[in-house]
N, C-alpha and C positions, 0 to 999 in steps of 0.2 A: 610932415611926419606926425605931428600932434593930431591932426584931423584923422589920419589913418588909425592911430592908436585909439582915439576916442570912438571911432566907428566900430573897431574890434571889441572894445569894452562894452559898448551898447549892444552889439550883437550877442555877446556872451551873456549879458544880463537878461536879454529877451529869451534866449534859449533856456536859462535857468528858471525864469518865470513860467514859461510854457510847460516845461517838463515837471515843474513842482520841485526842483532840486536846486539847492544852493550849496556852495562849498568855498572854502578858503583856497586861494590860489597857491599858498605856500604852507609848508609845515604839515604836521600830521592831522590838522583840523579837517573834519568832514562833517557836513550838516546837510541832511536830506529831509524834506518835508512832503507829506501827501495829505490831502484833505478829501473826505468823502461823506456822503449822507447815507444813513441806514435807518430803516423804519421797522416797527414791530419788534423791538428788542425787549425781551422780558427783563424786569428789574426784580432782584431777589432781596427779600427782607431778612431780618435777623433770625426768624424762625425757619428760614430755608424756603419760604413760600414766594411765589410770584405775586407781587402786590401792585404792579403797574406795568404799562407798556410805554416804551420810549420811542421817540423819533429823534435821532441824534446827528449832529454834525461832528465828525471825528477828525481830529488833526493829529497825525502821527509824525513825530520828529525824532530823528536819529542823529546823535552827536558823538563823534569819536572822542574818547577819553584818553586812551593810550593806543599803541600800535595794534592791539588786538581786542580792546574793550570799547564798548559803546553804551551810551545811555539811550534807552528807548522811552520816550515820553508820549503818552496818548492822552489827549484832552477830548472830552465829550460834553457837548452842550446841546440842550434842546428841551422841548416840551414833553411832559408825560401825562398819562391818564390812568387813574387808579382802577383796580379791579377789586370788587367787594371781597372782604375777608379780613384776615389779620393785618394789622397796620405794619408798616416797615420796621418800626422800633418795638414791636410787641415782645420780643425776647431779648432786649438789651441786657437785662439783669440775669439772663440765663434761663429764666422760666417765663412762660407766656403770662403777660400781665393782663390779658383780656382786651387790650385795645384793638379796635376794629376801624376799618375805613370802608366807606361806601364806594360803589362803582361810579365812575364818571367825574371824579374830582380832577381838575387839571392844575398843572403847575410847571415850573421850570427846574431843570437840574444842571449842575456843572460838576464834572468829575475829572480827576487827574490821576493817571496811573504812570508809574515809573518802574523800570527794571534795567538791570545790567545784562548786556549781551556780549558773550565772548566768542570770538572766531578769528582764525588767521586769514580768512578769505578777504579779498579786495572788494569793496562795495561798488555796485553799479550806481553811478551818480545820476542816472536818468532812468528811474525804475518804471516808467510808463504806468502811472497810477491813475489815469483818467477814468472817469465814470465808475467810481467806487471799486475799482479792481483791487485796491489796497485798503479798503475800509477797516480791515482787521489787522491785528499785529502779525499773525502768521503769514497772511498774504503779502503784507508789506515787507517783512523780512525775506520772504522767498523772492520777491521782485528785486530787492536790493542785493542779496547774496546768492541767489540761485537755488537756495534751499531754506526751509524753515527749521531744519535740524541743526540747531545751534545750542550752545550752553547758555541758559537764561536763568537769572535769579527769580525768586518769587516777586510778584507785583507788590509794590507799596502804593497805596491809594488813599485819596481823600475825596469826599464829595459832599455836596449839599443840595437839598431838594426843598423848594419853597412853594407854598400854595396861597399865601396870604392868610385868610381866616381859618384855614384847616391845619396850620402849623408848618414847622420847618424841621427837617431831619438832617443831621450831620452824620455822615458815614465815613469810617476810617478803617484801614487795615491793621492799625495798632490794637492788638487784643480783640480782633473782630470776632463775634458781633457785640461783645460786652463793653466796648469803649465808645459806642455810638451815643449820640445825644439827640434829644428832641424826639418828635414823632409827627406823623401826619395821620390825623384821625377825623372822625365825624362823618356826617351824611351830606 
């Protein structure tokens, strides 16, 4: 009997890994994860300008908080390449400080976004998110709940971008864009 139960648990774990979904077997806990890669993503600086293009690995993770609320966490990691013009932190103080960045500077970024999703719908624990089908939050939520039309709070986010000799920029949703720190500048 133990061997049968162990085989059943192993089969369920493999299904969870293949589908990209994991969940608790008891109680209201639900945890669903999808990972995808996106390229050519515009990165927006404090002046509202596109200052870099990113290639990101996105990990989306949905965790049930209550019977009808969930936390959606999106983590993005990957390289970026700058576009010539205003630096990402050029308007941190609310006015353009004149900082610029040259084209072609490369670096790495890490960003984390969180929001609360409210819905009475039952989640699909196997959202079929292979091959970037769920690389974005809207597509992920549509795959999990059958619709992206849910009640969602504003995103809370933090991020940091680093280039080595051209600086580091810390990005946050708290009082954005005036609460960011650092900058990426130079040629």
